[in-house]
N, CA and C atoms as an extended XYZ file, in Angstrom:
483
Properties=species:S:1:pos:R:3:atomname:S:1:resname:S:1:resid:I:1 pbc="F F F"
N         0.969       -1.403        0.133 N   MET     1
C         0.003       -0.116       -0.196 CA  MET     1
C         0.949        1.022        0.050 C   MET     1
N         0.657        2.356       -0.841 N   ASN     2
C         1.528        3.426       -0.865 CA  ASN     2
C         0.490        4.777       -0.237 C   ASN     2
N         1.010        4.513        1.210 N   ASN     3
C         0.606        5.313        1.904 CA  ASN     3
C         1.195        6.625        2.059 C   ASN     3
N         0.843        8.306        1.955 N   LEU     4
C         1.916        9.219        2.409 CA  LEU     4
C         1.277        9.560        4.010 C   LEU     4
N         2.471        9.936        4.234 N   GLU     5
C         2.173       10.575        5.498 CA  GLU     5
C         3.040       11.848        6.026 C   GLU     5
N         2.057       13.044        6.557 N   ILE     6
C         2.748       14.207        6.665 CA  ILE     6
C         2.462       15.101        7.689 C   ILE     6
N         3.147       15.492        8.408 N   ILE     7
C         2.987       16.444        9.302 CA  ILE     7
C         3.376       18.222        8.870 C   ILE     7
N         1.882       18.845        9.109 N   ILE     8
C         1.861       19.963        9.047 CA  ILE     8
C         2.111       21.028       10.489 C   ILE     8
N         3.011       22.264       10.581 N   LYS     9
C         3.128       22.709       12.081 CA  LYS     9
C         2.643       24.117       11.113 C   LYS     9
N         1.961       25.116       12.098 N   TYR    10
C         1.489       26.271       11.711 CA  TYR    10
C         1.292       26.820       12.922 C   TYR    10
N         2.117       27.798       13.218 N   LYS    11
C         1.822       28.588       14.565 CA  LYS    11
C         2.128       27.579       15.772 C   LYS    11
N         1.012       27.428       16.968 N   ASP    12
C         1.098       26.436       17.951 CA  ASP    12
C         0.076       25.222       17.575 C   ASP    12
N        -0.091       25.241       16.152 N   MET    13
C        -1.018       24.012       16.199 CA  MET    13
C        -0.027       23.073       14.583 C   MET    13
N        -0.319       21.935       15.098 N   GLU    14
C         0.146       20.887       14.703 CA  GLU    14
C        -0.586       19.547       13.730 C   GLU    14
N        -0.547       18.916       12.767 N   ILE    15
C        -1.745       18.192       12.205 CA  ILE    15
C        -0.836       16.945       11.657 C   ILE    15
N        -1.252       15.724       11.768 N   SER    16
C        -0.450       14.890       11.016 CA  SER    16
C        -1.637       14.039       10.221 C   SER    16
N        -1.027       13.745        8.905 N   LEU    17
C        -2.278       13.059        8.359 CA  LEU    17
C        -1.492       12.129        7.336 C   LEU    17
N        -2.118       11.108        7.080 N   ARG    18
C        -1.776        9.797        6.775 CA  ARG    18
C        -2.931        8.792        6.120 C   ARG    18
N        -2.275        8.507        4.489 N   GLY    19
C        -3.067        7.823        3.848 CA  GLY    19
C        -2.800        7.738        2.643 C   GLY    19
N        -3.902        7.581        1.451 N   SER    20
C        -3.342        7.702        0.208 CA  SER    20
C        -2.739        8.732       -0.359 C   SER    20
N        -1.900        9.677       -1.321 N   PRO    21
C        -1.313       10.485       -1.795 CA  PRO    21
C        -2.820       11.629       -1.768 C   PRO    21
N        -3.760       11.058       -2.603 N   GLU    22
C        -4.804       12.182       -3.002 CA  GLU    22
C        -5.805       12.867       -1.779 C   GLU    22
N        -6.229       11.488       -0.727 N   GLU    23
C        -6.560       11.799        0.659 CA  GLU    23
C        -5.737       12.767        1.540 C   GLU    23
N        -4.596       12.361        1.595 N   VAL    24
C        -3.856       13.277        2.322 CA  VAL    24
C        -3.745       14.859        1.696 C   VAL    24
N        -3.760       14.826        0.637 N   THR    25
C        -3.694       16.438       -0.369 CA  THR    25
C        -4.967       16.751        0.154 C   THR    25
N        -5.937       16.422       -0.159 N   LYS    26
C        -7.402       16.944        0.574 CA  LYS    26
C        -7.573       16.975        1.459 C   LYS    26
N        -7.126       16.505        2.560 N   GLU    27
C        -7.100       16.934        4.088 CA  GLU    27
C        -6.310       18.361        4.395 C   GLU    27
N        -5.115       17.647        3.945 N   ALA    28
C        -4.269       19.309        4.019 CA  ALA    28
C        -4.569       20.278        3.652 C   ALA    28
N        -5.053       20.406        2.240 N   LEU    29
C        -5.577       21.655        1.346 CA  LEU    29
C        -6.602       22.062        2.469 C   LEU    29
N        -7.494       21.357        2.946 N   LYS    30
C        -9.068       21.245        3.633 CA  LYS    30
C        -8.184       22.310        5.123 C   LYS    30
N        -7.475       21.695        5.812 N   TRP    31
C        -6.699       22.124        6.818 CA  TRP    31
C        -5.665       23.716        6.589 C   TRP    31
N        -5.061       24.005        5.746 N   ILE    32
C        -4.462       25.224        5.255 CA  ILE    32
C        -6.148       25.982        5.009 C   ILE    32
N        -6.569       25.540        4.359 N   ASN    33
C        -7.869       26.963        3.991 CA  ASN    33
C        -8.414       27.029        5.353 C   ASN    33
N        -8.623       25.866        6.165 N   LYS    34
C        -9.167       26.453        7.726 CA  LYS    34
C        -8.035       27.244        9.072 C   LYS    34
N        -7.007       27.161        8.702 N   ASN    35
C        -6.252       27.675        9.121 CA  ASN    35
C        -4.882       28.559        9.382 C   ASN    35
N        -5.077       28.710        7.750 N   VAL    36
C        -4.037       30.008        7.245 CA  VAL    36
C        -4.365       31.216        6.887 C   VAL    36
N        -4.482       32.027        7.236 N   PRO    37
C        -5.274       33.568        7.235 CA  PRO    37
C        -4.756       33.470        5.568 C   PRO    37
N        -5.814       33.942        4.795 N   GLY    38
C        -5.550       34.563        3.579 CA  GLY    38
C        -5.000       33.450        2.145 C   GLY    38
N        -4.710       32.000        2.536 N   PHE    39
C        -4.930       31.085        1.806 CA  PHE    39
C        -5.826       31.021        0.837 C   PHE    39
N        -7.164       30.608        0.781 N   ILE    40
C        -7.917       30.446        0.428 CA  ILE    40
C        -8.044       32.117       -0.725 C   ILE    40
N        -7.439       33.230       -0.368 N   ILE    41
C        -8.077       34.196       -1.155 CA  ILE    41
C        -6.633       34.243       -2.296 C   ILE    41
N        -4.990       33.847       -1.272 N   ALA    42
C        -4.170       33.996       -2.514 CA  ALA    42
C        -4.521       32.319       -3.409 C   ALA    42
N        -5.049       31.454       -3.189 N   SER    43
C        -4.928       30.380       -3.796 CA  SER    43
C        -6.137       30.499       -5.007 C   SER    43
N        -7.133       31.623       -4.953 N   LYS    44
C        -7.633       31.823       -6.303 CA  LYS    44
C        -7.096       32.648       -7.005 C   LYS    44
N        -5.960       33.308       -6.912 N   LEU    45
C        -4.996       34.121       -7.456 CA  LEU    45
C        -3.760       33.635       -8.365 C   LEU    45
N        -3.703       32.617       -8.095 N   PHE    46
C        -2.138       31.927       -8.471 CA  PHE    46
C        -3.125       30.520       -9.205 C   PHE    46
N        -2.133       30.214      -10.006 N   TYR    47
C        -2.136       29.168      -10.606 CA  TYR    47
C        -1.023       28.013      -10.475 C   TYR    47
N        -1.735       26.725      -10.120 N   GLU    48
C        -0.189       25.770      -10.194 CA  GLU    48
C        -0.985       24.489      -10.908 C   GLU    48
N        -0.192       24.160      -12.018 N   PRO    49
C        -1.082       23.377      -13.083 CA  PRO    49
C        -1.265       21.826      -12.066 C   PRO    49
N        -2.350       21.211      -12.328 N   ASP    50
C        -2.859       20.503      -11.642 CA  ASP    50
C        -2.237       18.722      -12.473 C   ASP    50
N        -1.171       18.498      -11.876 N   TYR    51
C        -0.237       17.372      -12.646 CA  TYR    51
C        -1.168       16.109      -13.024 C   TYR    51
N        -1.814       15.778      -12.042 N   ILE    52
C        -3.237       14.621      -12.487 CA  ILE    52
C        -3.878       14.592      -13.332 C   ILE    52
N        -4.388       15.667      -13.823 N   GLU    53
C        -5.264       16.267      -14.664 CA  GLU    53
C        -4.322       16.328      -16.350 C   GLU    53
N        -3.325       17.093      -16.117 N   LEU    54
C        -2.195       16.950      -16.844 CA  LEU    54
C        -1.810       16.101      -17.558 C   LEU    54
N        -1.604       14.761      -16.395 N   THR    55
C        -1.008       13.462      -17.124 CA  THR    55
C        -2.374       12.763      -17.766 C   THR    55
N        -3.575       12.984      -17.139 N   GLU    56
C        -4.432       11.974      -17.798 CA  GLU    56
C        -4.792       12.961      -18.926 C   GLU    56
N        -4.719       14.007      -19.281 N   VAL    57
C        -4.696       14.815      -20.431 CA  VAL    57
C        -3.554       14.159      -21.973 C   VAL    57
N        -2.456       13.960      -21.565 N   ILE    58
C        -1.278       13.879      -22.564 CA  ILE    58
C        -1.170       12.693      -22.529 C   ILE    58
N        -1.837       11.674      -21.551 N   SER    59
C        -0.961       10.268      -21.706 CA  SER    59
C        -1.857        9.546      -23.018 C   SER    59
N        -2.724        9.887      -23.317 N   LYS    60
C        -3.144        9.516      -24.541 CA  LYS    60
C        -2.275        9.860      -25.735 C   LYS    60
N        -1.834       10.859      -25.714 N   TYR    61
C        -0.971       10.983      -27.198 CA  TYR    61
C         0.885       10.755      -27.122 C   TYR    61
N         1.235       10.842      -25.563 N   ILE    62
C         2.341       10.858      -25.399 CA  ILE    62
C         2.953       10.151      -24.550 C   ILE    62
N         4.171        9.574      -24.556 N   LYS    63
C         4.787        8.105      -23.474 CA  LYS    63
C         6.147        8.519      -23.362 C   LYS    63
N         6.613        8.027      -22.044 N   SER    64
C         8.111        8.184      -21.671 CA  SER    64
C         8.251        6.576      -21.198 C   SER    64
N         9.479        6.278      -21.911 N   THR    65
C         9.946        4.952      -21.318 CA  THR    65
C        10.479        4.948      -19.993 C   THR    65
N        11.243        3.904      -19.466 N   SER    66
C        11.676        4.083      -18.240 CA  SER    66
C        13.172        4.403      -17.808 C   SER    66
N        13.687        4.345      -19.313 N   ASN    67
C        15.112        5.379      -19.463 CA  ASN    67
C        15.165        6.638      -19.627 C   ASN    67
N        13.449        7.104      -19.948 N   GLY    68
C        13.627        8.516      -20.075 CA  GLY    68
C        13.181        8.881      -21.646 C   GLY    68
N        13.504        8.452      -22.756 N   ASP    69
C        12.772        8.359      -23.960 CA  ASP    69
C        11.509        8.780      -24.287 C   ASP    69
N        11.089        9.601      -25.418 N   LEU    70
C         9.656        9.964      -25.338 CA  LEU    70
C         9.072        9.513      -26.602 C   LEU    70
N         8.143        8.928      -26.598 N   TYR    71
C         7.501        8.695      -27.872 CA  TYR    71
C         5.865        8.812      -28.107 C   TYR    71
N         5.718        9.224      -29.158 N   PHE    72
C         4.252        9.501      -29.526 CA  PHE    72
C         3.696        8.389      -29.811 C   PHE    72
N         1.995        8.195      -29.636 N   LEU    73
C         1.383        6.867      -29.364 CA  LEU    73
C         0.572        7.638      -30.979 C   LEU    73
N        -0.013        6.790      -31.780 N   ASP    74
C        -0.627        6.677      -33.062 CA  ASP    74
C        -1.838        7.968      -33.035 C   ASP    74
N        -2.217        8.136      -31.671 N   THR    75
C        -3.588        8.929      -31.690 CA  THR    75
C        -2.875       10.461      -31.255 C   THR    75
N        -1.579       10.855      -31.792 N   ALA    76
C        -1.397       12.000      -32.053 CA  ALA    76
C        -0.793       12.541      -33.199 C   ALA    76
N        -1.007       11.458      -33.967 N   ARG    77
C        -0.456       11.635      -35.475 CA  ARG    77
C        -1.283       12.478      -36.167 C   ARG    77
N        -2.300       12.950      -36.229 N   ARG    78
C        -2.942       13.874      -36.672 CA  ARG    78
C        -2.954       15.469      -36.071 C   ARG    78
N        -2.078       15.903      -34.908 N   PHE    79
C        -1.781       16.846      -34.671 CA  PHE    79
C        -0.802       17.804      -35.048 C   PHE    79
N        -0.414       18.686      -34.984 N   SER    80
C         0.270       19.955      -35.499 CA  SER    80
C         1.885       19.666      -34.792 C   SER    80
N         2.724       20.046      -35.690 N   MET    81
C         4.257       20.309      -34.809 CA  MET    81
C         3.833       21.017      -33.629 C   MET    81
N         3.189       22.284      -34.012 N   HIS    82
C         2.855       23.092      -32.465 CA  HIS    82
C         2.264       22.285      -31.052 C   HIS    82
N         1.451       21.340      -31.545 N   ILE    83
C         0.980       20.328      -30.462 CA  ILE    83
C         2.019       19.486      -30.055 C   ILE    83
N         2.778       18.743      -30.712 N   LYS    84
C         3.423       17.996      -30.385 CA  LYS    84
C         4.687       18.628      -29.538 C   LYS    84
N         5.013       19.631      -29.982 N   ILE    85
C         6.391       20.182      -29.376 CA  ILE    85
C         5.558       20.519      -27.685 C   ILE    85
N         4.425       21.101      -27.609 N   LEU    86
C         3.866       21.357      -26.514 CA  LEU    86
C         3.338       19.874      -25.689 C   LEU    86
N         3.081       19.009      -26.238 N   LEU    87
C         2.925       17.546      -25.800 CA  LEU    87
C         4.309       17.227      -24.828 C   LEU    87
N         5.510       17.310      -25.774 N   ILE    88
C         6.616       16.864      -25.484 CA  ILE    88
C         7.312       17.626      -24.298 C   ILE    88
N         7.199       19.274      -24.117 N   LEU    89
C         7.434       19.622      -22.881 CA  LEU    89
C         6.492       19.798      -22.031 C   LEU    89
N         5.361       19.296      -21.888 N   SER    90
C         4.424       19.062      -21.157 CA  SER    90
C         4.994       17.604      -20.117 C   SER    90
N         5.072       16.757      -21.211 N   LEU    91
C         5.537       15.438      -20.492 CA  LEU    91
C         6.760       15.333      -19.657 C   LEU    91
N         7.249       16.479      -20.286 N   ILE    92
C         9.015       16.807      -19.881 CA  ILE    92
C         9.108       17.360      -18.365 C   ILE    92
N         7.721       18.378      -18.236 N   ARG    93
C         7.611       18.724      -16.978 CA  ARG    93
C         7.152       17.959      -16.108 C   ARG    93
N         6.325       17.454      -16.432 N   ILE    94
C         5.842       16.022      -15.440 CA  ILE    94
C         7.080       15.068      -14.702 C   ILE    94
N         7.779       15.112      -16.299 N   LEU    95
C         8.794       13.908      -15.644 CA  LEU    95
C         9.654       14.860      -14.456 C   LEU    95
N         9.728       16.217      -14.742 N   ASN    96
C        11.134       16.607      -13.661 CA  ASN    96
C        10.235       17.145      -12.788 C   ASN    96
N         8.713       17.120      -12.341 N   TYR    97
C         7.651       17.357      -11.198 CA  TYR    97
C         7.988       16.526      -10.388 C   TYR    97
N         7.846       15.046      -11.018 N   THR    98
C         7.672       13.960      -10.293 CA  THR    98
C         9.071       12.937      -10.112 C   THR    98
N        10.411       13.933      -10.347 N   GLY    99
C        11.546       13.531      -10.035 CA  GLY    99
C        12.431       12.439      -10.854 C   GLY    99
N        11.644       12.426      -11.918 N   TYR   100
C        12.246       11.305      -13.039 CA  TYR   100
C        13.037       11.906      -13.977 C   TYR   100
N        13.479       13.264      -14.144 N   ARG   101
C        14.133       13.892      -14.469 CA  ARG   101
C        14.451       15.314      -14.266 C   ARG   101
N        15.972       15.218      -14.299 N   ASP   102
C        16.446       16.718      -13.416 CA  ASP   102
C        15.918       17.801      -14.376 C   ASP   102
N        15.728       18.353      -15.310 N   THR   103
C        14.899       19.765      -15.686 CA  THR   103
C        14.358       19.663      -16.259 C   THR   103
N        12.974       20.941      -16.404 N   ASP   104
C        11.797       20.718      -17.304 CA  ASP   104
C        11.751       21.467      -18.353 C   ASP   104
N        13.440       21.265      -19.223 N   GLN   105
C        13.841       22.215      -20.247 CA  GLN   105
C        14.221       21.053      -21.253 C   GLN   105
N        13.764       21.694      -22.633 N   ALA   106
C        14.452       20.617      -23.636 CA  ALA   106
C        15.400       21.508      -24.892 C   ALA   106
N        16.535       20.445      -25.240 N   THR   107
C        16.950       21.358      -26.116 CA  THR   107
C        16.315       21.422      -27.660 C   THR   107
N        16.598       22.559      -28.547 N   LEU   108
C        16.353       22.407      -30.153 CA  LEU   108
C        16.686       20.531      -30.609 C   LEU   108
N        17.784       20.274      -30.341 N   GLU   109
C        18.443       18.874      -30.294 CA  GLU   109
C        17.417       17.754      -29.986 C   GLU   109
N        17.191       18.202      -28.800 N   GLU   110
C        15.967       16.793      -28.256 CA  GLU   110
C        14.741       16.481      -28.740 C   GLU   110
N        14.324       18.008      -28.956 N   LEU   111
C        13.143       18.051      -29.982 CA  LEU   111
C        13.068       17.587      -30.881 C   LEU   111
N        13.919       17.767      -31.923 N   SER   112
C        13.880       17.510      -32.906 CA  SER   112
C        14.410       16.149      -33.358 C   SER   112
N        15.195       15.775      -32.721 N   LYS   113
C        15.002       13.961      -32.464 CA  LYS   113
C        13.616       13.407      -32.240 C   LYS   113
N        13.006       13.871      -31.143 N   ILE   114
C        11.821       13.156      -30.725 CA  ILE   114
C        10.608       13.179      -31.919 C   ILE   114
N        10.764       14.390      -32.379 N   LEU   115
C         9.876       14.807      -33.439 CA  LEU   115
C        10.019       14.070      -35.085 C   LEU   115
N        11.544       13.936      -34.638 N   VAL   116
C        11.889       13.243      -36.283 CA  VAL   116
C        11.828       14.367      -37.319 C   VAL   116
N        11.808       15.358      -37.393 N   SER   117
C        11.870       16.750      -38.239 CA  SER   117
C        13.644       17.241      -38.004 C   SER   117
N        13.482       18.120      -38.767 N   THR   118
C        14.861       18.746      -38.379 CA  THR   118
C        15.040       19.672      -37.538 C   THR   118
N        15.814       20.272      -37.741 N   GLN   119
C        16.145       21.365      -36.262 CA  GLN   119
C        15.524       22.893      -37.199 C   GLN   119
N        15.605       22.967      -38.070 N   LYS   120
C        15.149       24.091      -38.780 CA  LYS   120
C        13.724       24.226      -38.732 C   LYS   120
N        13.301       23.260      -39.108 N   SER   121
C        11.499       23.069      -39.071 CA  SER   121
C        11.179       23.426      -37.669 C   SER   121
N        12.162       22.707      -36.340 N   VAL   122
C        11.457       22.674      -34.981 CA  VAL   122
C        11.509       24.331      -34.764 C   VAL   122
N        12.860       24.593      -35.078 N   SER   123
C        13.225       26.253      -34.658 CA  SER   123
C        12.107       26.769      -34.937 C   SER   123
N        11.514       27.021      -36.384 N   SER   124
C        10.526       28.110      -36.731 CA  SER   124
C         9.187       27.511      -35.673 C   SER   124
N         9.256       26.745      -35.483 N   ARG   125
C         7.780       26.291      -34.665 CA  ARG   125
C         7.931       26.614      -33.057 C   ARG   125
N         9.119       26.828      -32.472 N   LEU   126
C         9.176       27.242      -31.237 CA  LEU   126
C         9.342       28.800      -31.322 C   LEU   126
N         9.851       29.185      -32.217 N   SER   127
C         9.633       30.597      -32.395 CA  SER   127
C         8.350       31.182      -32.222 C   SER   127
N         7.322       30.380      -33.074 N   GLU   128
C         5.817       30.414      -32.994 CA  GLU   128
C         5.425       30.489      -31.397 C   GLU   128
N         5.783       29.468      -31.041 N   LEU   129
C         5.485       29.197      -29.857 CA  LEU   129
C         5.735       30.186      -28.671 C   LEU   129
N         6.648       30.553      -28.959 N   LYS   130
C         7.255       31.728      -27.692 CA  LYS   130
C         6.573       32.769      -28.498 C   LYS   130
N         6.350       33.392      -29.478 N   SER   131
C         5.694       34.521      -29.719 CA  SER   131
C         4.171       34.578      -29.301 C   SER   131
N         3.314       33.145      -29.057 N   TYR   132
C         2.325       33.201      -28.428 CA  TYR   132
C         2.354       33.372      -27.073 C   TYR   132
N         2.933       32.997      -26.538 N   GLY   133
C         3.685       32.950      -24.528 CA  GLY   133
C         3.484       31.788      -24.204 C   GLY   133
N         3.596       30.516      -25.311 N   TYR   134
C         3.197       29.522      -24.836 CA  TYR   134
C         4.354       28.664      -24.438 C   TYR   134
N         5.665       29.201      -24.436 N   ILE   135
C         7.107       28.739      -23.827 CA  ILE   135
C         7.927       29.461      -23.913 C   ILE   135
N         9.041       29.426      -23.173 N   ASP   136
C         9.891       29.935      -22.881 CA  ASP   136
C        11.433       29.148      -23.607 C   ASP   136
N        12.397       30.666      -23.843 N   LYS   137
C        13.243       30.299      -24.263 CA  LYS   137
C        14.239       30.809      -23.350 C   LYS   137
N        14.913       29.578      -23.378 N   LEU   138
C        16.352       30.051      -21.952 CA  LEU   138
C        17.496       29.613      -22.240 C   LEU   138
N        18.655       30.734      -22.270 N   LYS   139
C        19.864       30.785      -22.768 CA  LYS   139
C        20.730       30.398      -21.408 C   LYS   139
N        21.392       29.363      -21.881 N   GLU   140
C        22.672       29.058      -20.439 CA  GLU   140
C        24.006       29.005      -20.906 C   GLU   140
N        24.925       29.431      -21.041 N   GLY   141
C        26.082       29.574      -21.902 CA  GLY   141
C        25.795       29.787      -23.202 C   GLY   141
N        26.403       28.476      -24.066 N   LYS   142
C        26.239       28.519      -25.387 CA  LYS   142
C        24.372       27.348      -25.620 C   LYS   142
N        24.215       26.991      -24.603 N   GLN   143
C        22.784       26.076      -25.122 CA  GLN   143
C        21.674       26.925      -24.987 C   GLN   143
N        20.961       26.524      -25.690 N   THR   144
C        19.476       27.364      -25.314 CA  THR   144
C        18.433       25.515      -25.376 C   THR   144
N        17.444       26.501      -24.466 N   ARG   145
C        16.795       25.208      -23.826 CA  ARG   145
C        15.003       25.873      -24.029 C   ARG   145
N        14.430       25.062      -23.965 N   TYR   146
C        12.822       25.428      -24.151 CA  TYR   146
C        11.997       24.719      -22.852 C   TYR   146
N        11.094       25.366      -22.149 N   LYS   147
C        10.467       24.880      -22.002 CA  LYS   147
C         9.017       25.290      -21.810 C   LYS   147
N         7.729       25.058      -21.323 N   ILE   148
C         6.734       24.749      -21.330 CA  ILE   148
C         5.641       26.164      -20.520 C   ILE   148
N         5.397       27.407      -20.626 N   THR   149
C         4.745       28.220      -19.749 CA  THR   149
C         3.280       27.721      -19.141 C   THR   149
N         2.671       28.349      -18.222 N   VAL   150
C         1.625       27.830      -17.408 CA  VAL   150
C         0.589       28.692      -18.499 C   VAL   150
N         0.619       29.326      -19.447 N   ARG   151
C        -0.107       29.577      -20.788 CA  ARG   151
C        -0.188       29.014      -21.503 C   ARG   151
N         0.936       28.028      -21.767 N   GLY   152
C         0.867       26.611      -22.936 CA  GLY   152
C         0.369       25.814      -22.410 C   GLY   152
N         0.728       25.299      -20.749 N   LEU   153
C        -0.103       24.587      -20.512 CA  LEU   153
C        -1.757       24.355      -20.493 C   LEU   153
N        -2.373       25.737      -20.140 N   LEU   154
C        -3.460       25.849      -20.255 CA  LEU   154
C        -4.282       25.795      -21.805 C   LEU   154
N        -3.185       25.902      -22.703 N   TYR   155
C        -3.879       26.213      -24.046 CA  TYR   155
C        -4.165       24.594      -24.497 C   TYR   155
N        -2.775       23.999      -24.130 N   LEU   156
C        -3.018       22.628      -24.588 CA  LEU   156
C        -3.757       21.620      -24.011 C   LEU   156
N        -4.187       21.537      -22.405 N   ILE   157
C        -5.118       21.303      -21.705 CA  ILE   157
C        -6.638       21.282      -22.464 C   ILE   157
N        -6.601       22.695      -22.930 N   ASN   158
C        -8.101       23.241      -23.469 CA  ASN   158
C        -8.147       22.588      -25.122 C   ASN   158
N        -7.040       22.759      -25.504 N   LYS   159
C        -7.358       22.310      -27.058 CA  LYS   159
C        -7.470       20.666      -26.872 C   LYS   159
N        -7.125       19.961      -25.848 N   LEU   160
C        -6.927       18.406      -25.995 CA  LEU   160
C        -8.349       17.919      -25.153 C   LEU   160
N        -9.097       18.727      -24.749 N   LYS   161
C       -10.101       18.060      -23.406 CA  LYS   161
C       -11.104       17.716      -24.631 C   LYS   161
């Protein structure tokens, strides 16, 4: 059984929760909403991706092997390169979030390899996605990397639902 156990301490209050990850998360958020002033207000203003929902949406189209190789399912064949890039970057973000990958970013070379397309073609699509605000372009020395933005995640989820 995969139980999660957490202890939350705030001021002079403390709570210990144990159960499935879903149950513990739900109970922890209830407790925080009740006991931490301003949390409800702040939580309505900020968006943090729901990685469970995102996983359910994209897992119909893209998968990862245990060694980190990404591949598309036949169901993704009809998608434009824009959507395929967003699918890749979304999966990379999930893999990073869950500890299966060291970064939430991908290089042009990596994206081109997964897409089985030329770097020039992928680069053009990346520029377009950046202009829409769906991805960020990050420079690290001579290396350029790309990552999906929250706006890109919201667009992808809405597009695939």
